[in-house]
Structures are given as C-alpha cells and as structure tokens.
Phi, psi and omega in degrees: 000131184275169181298322180292319178297316179301321181292323180291323180287329183278337185293315178300319179295321178294322179296321178293318180295320179295321178296318180296318180297318179295319179295322179295316180296317178295319178295322178294319178296320179294320179294320178293324178293321178292323179289328179282329183288317183303321178303323178294319180292322180288323182295327181297312177298323180297318179297319178293323180293322179286326181282336181297311178300324178297317179294320178295319179296318178295321179294320179294319179292323178294325178281329182280335183299309181284352183300314179300323180295321181294317180293320179295318179295322179294319178295321179295319178296322179295319180295327183281320188276325185279127178252160179282115183277001183236022179273186181294321180296316177295326177297317180293319183288324185264357183273163178269187186291333180291314179295320178294320176298321177296317178297319180295318179297316179295323178295317179296319178297316181295315180298314179297322181296312181293325177297315180293319181298313181293320180295315181293326176296320178294316180296319179295318179297321178294322179293321177296319180293318178293325177296319178295319179294322180294319180293336181273322190247332188295314186283353179267356181287159182282328179214181184295319181299314178295323179294321180295323181295340179280349183262146177297155184296323182263021183278141175294330179292322177294322177298320179293318179296316180295323178295317178294320179293321176295328178296327179291335181270338184260015180275075181209172181066223179295330178292341179291343177285346177272138177302139184299322180298314180293319179297317179293317178297319179296319181293316180293320179295323177295320177296320178295321178294325175297318177296319179297318178296324178294322178290330183272000177298130178093342180292328177297324178295318178297318178297321179294316179296316181297330183267338185251337182300318177299324181287327176294318174296324177294324175299317175298325178295314178299319179296321177293322177294323176300317177294325179295316178295324177296318179295322178294318180295322179290317182285335181082000179207150183270067177279153186294327181289336178276335185260334188299317182298303179297321179293320176298322176299317179294321179292322177296321178297317178299314181296320179293322177298317178291322180295332178278321187284320187296311177298326180295317180293314180296317179295321178299311180297320180293315180294321178298319179294319178291324176298321180297317179294320181292319181290332175298319176294321181293317180294322177295319177296319179296322178295319178292321178296320177300318179294320181293313180294323178293320177293322178296320178293320179295322178295320178296318179294320178296320179293323178292319179292328180278351180087358178283150179299131181283146177275116185273128177272119181299147181292153180248125180284131184287139175231126183296146181286000000 
C-alpha cells in the first residue's frame, strides 16, 4: 500500500474522530450550561416563596393596625348614642298618669320628711343650748325679772318662766278658789306641754310616711306588672323586650317606696328619743321654777302678815315661744 493510498484510507477516520471530539466538546458545554441554569431558575421560586409570606404579613399588619381604632371609635359612638330605655327618665316619659301620680306622691313625701327632720334637729339643738344657758345664769339672778333677762327672747325656758309669773298675778276671781300651789303647777305644766307639742310637730307626718310609703311603692309595682301582662297579651309571646319595660318600672317603684320610707322611720325614732331627753331638762327646770315661785309667794304673804313692806316682783312681759 502506497503512501497516498494510506493517506486516503486514514483521512475518513481522522475526520470522524474530529467530528466526535467536536460533538463531545459541544455536548459538555451544553450540559454545563444546563446544570448552571437550573439553580438560577430554582432560586427564583424560592425567593418568591420566601417573600410571599412577608408581603402577606405586612398586608395583614397594615390591615390589623387601624382595626382597634375603628372598634374603639365604634364603641365610643355606641356609648354616646345609646340611651338606657329602662331608667327613671324613660319611666317618667313612658308612664301613664297613674305612675306619674305615684312618683309625685313619693317625691312630696321624701321632700317633706327631710324638711321635717332637718327642722326638728335645729329646734332640738337650740333647745339644748338654751337649757344649758338657763342652768348657768338663771338661778344666779337676784329676782325673777333679772333672771328672765338672762334668757333669749325666743327661748322655751323664758316662755315657761313668763307663764309661771303671770299665773301668780292672775290668781283672783274664780281662779282664787283654786289652791295657789295647784294653780301654779297647772300653769307651768301647761307651758311645758305647749313646748312638748311644738317639739312633736311634724312627727306624725314622718310616722305616716314611714308606714304608707312602702305600700304606695307596692301600688306602683302592681301597676307596672299589670302593664307587663298587658304587653305580653298584646304581643302573644313573653319576649324580653315586651316585659323589660313594665317590670323595670315596677322595680323602680318598689325601690323608691323603700327609699322614702326608711329615712322617715329612722328620723322619727331619732327625733322622738331626742325629744324625750330635751323634755326631761324642761320638766326639771319647770319643777325648780315652781318651787321658786311658790317660795316667793309665801315670803310675800309672810311679809304682809308681819306688816313689813312687801317686796314687789316687777311684771314680766310675755314673749311667745
């Protein structure tokens, strides 16, 4: 085989080998490019998957942030706009003339009770103060006129002294047939009873309020229950919105009746006890005054019988208690 022949036979094989080598190189480059590309493609979805929850969280936080303000504002608006449909004001507006009359009666009873309690406390305190002043200054005076001047003009003690002194001057005519001791005791006792009656003014009203106010409130309760039953009958069912108003009205009436009666009863018992203590001081003063006036009259009679000039007790001008 010649060199040319060898060359012709060897050229196709070299060409094939070169082609195979080129294909191998091209295939390796494509494979490496394909292996490098997928991480970029895979990384992109991972980045989107990771960023998606963050975006959702930010959107949720942005929507949730103003939510408390909206709810608070809504609650504030509800508190301002919504009124209590079962209060005292609603009771007055929605009640009939019977319920309104019951409320007015209870109001008058409550006002009168507190007025009497405060007035009587003031009068009792003034009587206690005048009694202490009388025990300190009255018995130290030289005569009745000087003793009277030591007492206040509107004092009950001064009224008793003036009544007793006038009794010593009016013991004449038909009254002269009464023993002077009995006449003087009767006059002083009458003055003490007048003071007692003055102290007891208004206590009957407190007793009346204390005994009748609960029943007046009970009447309002019965009337409210009647309206509740009427509302149930009209509606045909016992729903809470039909019963709440009348039942609430009846409960308010009961509470108002007790609120009026309890202070009246407590005030009545307290004032009666204080009146008893004040009248004990007044009666003790009256007994001592009776003894003083009786002794003064006996001294005048003794002086007249002995011929000595009698000591004249100057008249005392009466001042109403």
